[in-house]
C-alpha positions in Angstrom: 19.8 -0.9 -116.0 17.0 -0.1 -113.5 17.5 -0.5 -109.7 14.6 -0.3 -107.2 14.9 1.7 -103.9 12.7 2.5 -101.0 13.9 6.0 -101.1 16.0 8.0 -103.7 17.1 11.6 -102.6 17.8 14.1 -105.2 20.5 16.2 -103.9 23.4 15.3 -101.5 23.7 18.6 -99.5 23.3 18.7 -95.8 19.7 18.0 -96.0 20.0 15.3 -98.5 22.8 13.2 -96.9 21.3 13.6 -93.4 18.0 12.3 -94.7 19.8 9.3 -96.3 21.4 8.5 -93.1 18.1 8.5 -91.2 16.5 6.4 -94.0 19.3 3.9 -93.7 18.8 3.8 -89.8 15.1 2.9 -90.5 16.1 0.0 -92.7 15.1 1.6 -96.0 17.0 0.8 -99.1 18.4 4.3 -100.0 20.3 6.2 -102.8 21.5 9.7 -103.3 21.9 11.5 -106.6 24.3 14.4 -106.5 25.6 16.3 -109.6 28.6 17.8 -107.8 30.0 16.8 -104.4 28.3 15.3 -101.4 27.8 18.0 -98.7 26.3 20.5 -101.2 26.5 24.3 -100.8 26.9 24.2 -96.9 30.1 22.2 -97.0 31.7 23.5 -100.2 30.3 27.0 -101.0 28.5 28.2 -97.8 28.5 27.5 -94.1 31.8 25.7 -93.6 34.1 27.6 -96.0 32.8 31.1 -95.0 33.1 30.3 -91.3 36.7 29.1 -91.9 37.5 32.5 -93.3 35.6 34.3 -90.6 37.8 32.5 -88.0 41.0 33.5 -89.8 39.9 37.0 -89.8 39.0 36.8 -86.1 42.5 35.4 -85.3 44.1 38.1 -87.3 42.3 40.9 -85.5 43.0 39.2 -82.1 46.8 39.3 -83.0 46.4 43.0 -83.9 45.1 43.7 -80.5 47.5 41.3 -78.7 49.2 44.2 -76.7 45.9 44.7 -74.9 46.5 41.2 -73.5 50.1 41.9 -72.7 51.3 39.9 -75.7 53.8 41.7 -77.9 54.7 40.6 -81.5 57.1 42.0 -83.9 54.9 42.1 -86.8 51.3 40.9 -87.5 50.4 39.9 -91.1 48.4 37.3 -92.9 48.9 35.2 -96.0 45.6 34.9 -97.9 46.7 31.9 -99.8 47.3 30.0 -96.5 44.0 31.3 -95.3 42.4 29.7 -98.3 44.4 26.6 -97.9 43.2 26.1 -94.4 39.7 26.5 -95.5 40.2 23.8 -98.2 41.7 21.3 -95.8 38.7 21.8 -93.4 36.3 21.1 -96.3 38.3 18.0 -97.5 38.3 16.6 -94.1 34.5 17.0 -93.6 33.9 15.7 -97.1 35.8 12.5 -96.4 33.7 12.2 -93.3 30.4 12.4 -95.4 31.7 9.8 -97.8 32.5 7.4 -95.0 29.0 7.9 -93.6 27.5 6.9 -96.9 29.5 3.7 -97.0 28.8 3.0 -93.3 25.0 3.4 -94.0 25.2 1.3 -97.2 23.8 4.2 -99.0 24.3 4.1 -102.8 25.6 7.5 -104.2 25.2 8.2 -108.0 27.3 11.1 -109.2 25.5 12.8 -112.0 22.5 14.8 -113.1 19.2 13.2 -112.0 15.9 13.9 -113.9 12.5 12.9 -112.7 10.5 11.0 -115.4 6.7 10.9 -115.9 4.6 7.8 -115.8 6.5 5.1 -117.8 7.1 1.4 -118.3 9.1 1.5 -115.1 6.3 3.0 -112.9 2.6 4.0 -113.3 3.4 7.3 -111.4 6.0 10.0 -111.9 9.1 9.7 -109.8 11.6 7.3 -111.7 14.9 9.1 -111.8 17.2 9.0 -114.9 20.7 9.6 -113.9 23.2 11.1 -116.5 26.4 10.0 -114.9 29.3 12.3 -114.6 31.8 9.6 -115.6 30.1 9.4 -119.0 28.9 5.7 -118.4 25.4 4.6 -119.5 22.5 6.4 -117.7 21.2 4.8 -114.6 17.6 4.3 -114.0 16.4 4.5 -110.3 12.9 3.3 -109.5 12.0 4.6 -106.0 9.0 3.8 -103.9 9.4 7.3 -102.6 11.4 10.4 -103.9 12.8 13.2 -101.8 13.8 16.4 -103.6 16.7 18.2 -101.8 18.1 20.3 -104.7 19.0 23.4 -102.4 19.4 26.9 -103.7 21.9 29.2 -105.4 22.7 32.9 -104.8 20.0 35.3 -106.3 21.2 38.0 -108.5 19.7 41.3 -109.5 18.9 41.9 -113.3 21.5 44.0 -114.7 24.2 43.0 -112.3 25.5 40.0 -114.2 28.0 38.0 -112.3 31.4 37.8 -114.1 33.4 36.2 -111.2 35.8 39.0 -111.5 34.5 42.4 -110.7 31.0 41.3 -109.7 30.6 38.2 -107.5 28.2 36.2 -105.4 29.4 34.5 -102.3 30.3 31.5 -104.5 32.9 33.3 -106.5 34.1 35.3 -103.5 35.0 32.1 -101.7 37.4 31.3 -104.5 39.2 34.6 -104.5 42.9 34.3 -104.6 43.6 37.8 -103.6 41.6 40.3 -101.5 40.6 43.5 -103.1 41.4 46.9 -101.5 37.7 47.9 -101.4 34.3 46.2 -102.1 30.7 47.1 -102.4 28.3 44.6 -100.7 24.9 44.8 -102.2 22.6 43.5 -99.5 22.8 43.9 -95.7 21.2 40.5 -94.8 22.9 37.7 -93.0 25.3 36.7 -95.7 26.1 40.3 -96.7 26.8 41.2 -93.1 29.1 38.1 -92.5 31.1 38.9 -95.6 31.2 42.6 -94.8 32.5 41.9 -91.3 35.0 39.3 -92.5 36.5 41.4 -95.3 36.8 44.5 -93.2 38.6 42.4 -90.5 41.1 41.3 -93.3 41.7 45.0 -94.0 39.4 45.5 -97.0 37.4 48.8 -97.2 33.8 47.7 -97.1 30.6 49.6 -98.0 27.2 47.9 -97.5 24.2 49.0 -99.4 20.9 47.8 -98.1 17.5 48.4 -99.5 15.5 48.2 -96.2 15.7 50.7 -93.5 18.2 48.7 -91.4 20.7 45.8 -91.8 19.6 42.3 -90.9 16.0 43.4 -91.2 14.6 40.0 -90.2 16.2 40.1 -86.8 14.9 41.9 -83.7 15.1 45.8 -84.2 17.4 46.2 -81.2 19.8 43.6 -82.5 20.0 45.4 -85.9 20.6 48.8 -84.3 23.5 47.2 -82.2 24.9 45.4 -85.0 24.8 48.7 -87.1 26.4 50.6 -84.3 29.2 48.1 -83.8 29.9 47.6 -87.4 30.2 51.4 -87.9 32.4 51.5 -84.9 34.8 49.2 -86.5 34.9 51.2 -89.8 32.3 49.4 -92.0 30.3 51.9 -94.1 26.5 51.1 -93.9 24.0 52.7 -96.3 20.3 51.9 -95.5 17.2 52.9 -97.4 19.1 52.6 -100.7 17.8 51.3 -103.9 20.5 50.2 -106.3 20.0 51.2 -110.0 21.6 48.4 -112.0 21.5 50.4 -115.3 24.1 52.8 -113.8 26.7 50.1 -113.4 30.2 51.0 -114.8 33.0 48.6 -114.9 36.5 49.8 -115.6 39.4 49.6 -113.2 36.9 49.7 -110.5 33.1 49.2 -110.2 30.7 52.0 -109.9 27.0 52.1 -109.3 24.3 54.6 -108.4 21.7 54.2 -105.7 18.8 56.1 -104.6 19.3 57.0 -101.0 16.4 58.8 -99.3 15.4 60.4 -102.6 18.9 61.4 -103.4 21.0 59.7 -106.0 24.6 58.7 -104.8 27.4 57.0 -106.6 29.4 54.3 -104.9 32.7 53.0 -106.2 35.1 50.2 -105.2 37.5 47.6 -106.7 34.9 44.8 -106.7 31.1 44.2 -105.9 29.6 41.3 -103.9 26.0 40.7 -104.7 24.3 39.3 -101.6 20.4 39.6 -102.1 19.2 36.2 -100.9 19.0 32.8 -102.4 16.8 31.2 -105.2 15.3 27.7 -105.0 16.8 25.3 -107.5 13.5 24.0 -109.1 14.6 23.9 -112.7 16.3 21.3 -114.9 15.4 18.0 -113.1 11.9 17.2 -114.5 9.4 18.8 -112.2 7.4 19.5 -115.4 6.9 15.6 -115.6 5.1 15.7 -112.4 1.9 17.3 -110.7 4.0 19.1 -108.2 3.0 22.6 -107.6 5.3 25.8 -107.4 4.4 28.9 -105.3 6.6 32.1 -105.7 9.4 29.9 -107.1 9.5 27.2 -104.3 7.9 23.7 -104.1 4.7 23.5 -102.3 4.5 20.7 -99.6 2.3 19.8 -96.6 3.6 19.6 -93.0 5.2 16.3 -93.6 6.9 17.7 -96.9 4.8 15.7 -99.2 4.2 17.4 -102.5 0.9 17.1 -104.7 2.4 13.7 -105.6 2.1 11.9 -102.3 5.1 9.6 -102.9 7.3 12.7 -103.8 8.6 14.8 -100.9 10.7 18.0 -100.9 12.8 19.6 -98.2 15.3 22.3 -97.6 15.9 25.5 -99.5 13.9 24.4 -102.6 10.7 24.7 -100.5 11.5 28.2 -99.1 11.0 29.2 -95.5 14.1 29.2 -93.4 16.9 28.5 -95.7 19.2 27.0 -93.1 21.3 23.8 -93.2 19.9 22.6 -89.8 16.3 23.2 -90.9 16.8 21.2 -94.1 18.3 18.3 -92.1 15.4 18.2 -89.7 12.8 18.5 -92.5 14.4 15.5 -94.2 14.5 13.5 -91.0 10.7 14.2 -90.5 10.0 13.4 -94.3 11.7 10.1 -94.1 10.3 9.3 -90.7 6.8 10.0 -92.3 7.6 7.6 -95.2 8.6 4.9 -92.6 5.2 5.4 -90.7 7.0 6.8 -87.6 4.2 9.3 -87.0 6.6 12.4 -86.5 5.6 15.6 -85.0 5.4 18.4 -87.6 8.2 21.1 -87.1 7.5 24.4 -85.4 9.7 26.8 -87.1 9.4 29.3 -84.1 11.7 26.9 -82.3 14.5 27.2 -84.8 17.7 29.0 -83.7 19.2 31.2 -86.2 22.9 32.5 -86.2 25.0 35.2 -87.8 28.7 34.7 -87.6 30.0 38.2 -88.1 32.1 40.1 -85.5 30.0 40.6 -83.4 28.0 37.5 -83.5 24.3 37.5 -83.3 21.8 34.6 -82.6 18.0 34.4 -82.1 15.1 32.1 -81.6 11.4 32.8 -81.5 9.6 35.9 -81.8 11.2 39.4 -82.2 9.6 42.0 -79.9 7.7 43.5 -82.9 6.4 40.1 -84.0 5.2 39.3 -80.6 3.3 42.5 -80.3 1.8 42.1 -83.8 0.6 38.7 -82.9 -1.4 40.0 -79.9 1.1 39.0 -77.0 1.5 41.3 -74.1 5.1 41.2 -73.6 7.6 41.8 -70.8 11.3 42.1 -71.6 14.6 41.6 -69.8 18.0 42.8 -71.2 21.5 42.3 -69.9 24.7 43.7 -71.2 27.9 41.8 -71.6 29.7 44.8 -70.1 28.7 43.4 -66.7 29.9 39.9 -67.4 33.4 39.1 -66.1 34.2 36.5 -68.8 33.3 39.0 -71.6 35.8 41.5 -70.0 38.4 38.7 -69.7 37.8 37.7 -73.3 38.2 41.3 -74.4 34.8 41.6 -76.0 32.1 43.2 -73.9 29.9 44.9 -76.6 26.5 43.5 -77.0 23.6 42.0 -74.9 21.0 39.3 -74.3 17.4 40.2 -74.6 14.5 37.8 -73.5 10.8 38.5 -74.6 8.2 36.8 -72.4 4.4 36.5 -72.4 3.3 38.8 -69.5 0.0 36.7 -69.3 1.5 33.1 -69.3 5.1 33.9 -68.4 6.3 31.7 -71.3 9.4 32.7 -73.1 8.4 34.0 -76.7 11.9 34.9 -78.0 15.6 35.2 -77.1 17.9 37.6 -79.0 21.7 37.9 -78.5 24.5 39.9 -80.0 28.1 39.7 -78.7 30.9 37.2 -78.1 30.2 33.6 -79.0 26.5 33.9 -78.8 26.1 31.4 -81.7 27.4 28.8 -79.2 25.0 30.1 -76.5 21.6 30.2 -78.3 20.9 26.5 -78.0 20.1 27.1 -74.3 17.4 29.4 -75.4 16.3 26.9 -78.1 15.8 24.3 -75.4 13.9 26.8 -73.2 11.6 27.4 -76.1 11.0 23.6 -76.8 10.2 23.2 -73.1 7.9 26.2 -72.8 10.2 27.4 -70.1 9.6 30.7 -68.2 12.3 33.3 -67.3 12.2 32.1 -63.8 13.1 28.6 -64.8 16.1 29.9 -66.9 17.1 32.3 -64.2 17.1 29.4 -61.6 19.3 27.3 -63.9 22.6 27.8 -62.2 25.0 29.3 -64.8 28.6 28.8 -63.8 30.8 31.7 -63.1 32.7 33.1 -64.9 31.1 32.3 -68.2 29.4 34.3 -71.0 26.3 32.2 -70.3 25.7 34.2 -67.2 24.3 36.9 -69.3 21.3 34.6 -70.1 20.5 34.0 -66.5 20.8 37.8 -65.8 18.5 38.6 -68.7 16.0 36.1 -67.5 16.1 37.6 -64.1 15.7 41.1 -65.6 12.4 40.1 -67.3 10.9 40.6 -63.7 13.2 43.3 -62.6 15.4 41.0 -60.5 18.8 41.2 -62.3 21.6 41.1 -59.7 24.4 42.8 -61.5 22.6 45.7 -63.1 
């Protein structure tokens, strides 16, 4: 049976289901095709489960330090099975919420594998979707006026480091661990690798991070990377940079051993398990792109600023188009795409206005240019920094490491970038994001009265520091 739709979305992850909701709001008859569960990687294998584990690790560490707050306990321990059970309950609650939103929006959900067909009796152009239903029922045929590809991504692996789910894992398999290892090698010191390194260490695992670049989280501002490295080492995480892993040296027995070239010298690293965290790879195979004229570049789908592919009625959003592979980015891209379909004349997205977060302990967050990027782009910069050590709420909270850094254009006084590392900065970065959207100046941020005592006072002080006017330093 063939069913016509205004919009069909291939993929029901965060980007896909948010896009469907916006399409429904615009009065478009909408369907989602999802081969697993609504919510996708973010809800089931990424953002939410990993942050649930990070929170449990944080609570455990707080309990271990409770005597510093005058609170004494007989014994502090954790039950990893209960940690995992809490994670599952959070996922289930949110999953039910997404299912409710689909019903509320009268969005049809097809659970199965969707494939894009070429021109056929159903449509003179590519884009009809055949769905092989998970329940084994007859294939469904969906005929959309517009198709949006939101197929997401999967963990990238290194040739020679085959994932077995036991000794060698990606974040997907690590999230399902029933027991924690005594030690682990984390291959890759990017955002995901550092979050896992921080969490596992806080659960008591001996962690070694091996990073190819000259610093961990190399896409962040250099000073943030340096501070993160200092604080993780202070905690006891072993960090090895400028290290090229040699997959052919892998040995699996009771443990996992591998050799890496570190500054010209070969070193052997051994642990009970290995977590490969070297980025994510776009899902662009297995759903019929070859039946279209859609172009790929470096493994991702090519689109214009409104996310149209070479086939103008087929759009693509999220991780499958590369760029910033973040759930909130995919959602916004999807909203813009469907508004373009509806003739709403949306404004193209400025990716320099997107806030990014790292949920390790300490947390880090940023928006806009790094200092290095600003200078490379020809800006004359002035910089203000302020340490959390001078913030009363940080001392009360018991976490005073870290700082806020604001980069401004010395010629126009506009804020170019804001970078934070320290307690709860992932909850504070949106103020900086708003400042960037509004082309705010440090003066305007500084004269936004920040309540006392709060962690956000560090933002106001850093803004004052741009012009040498900080009060508490």
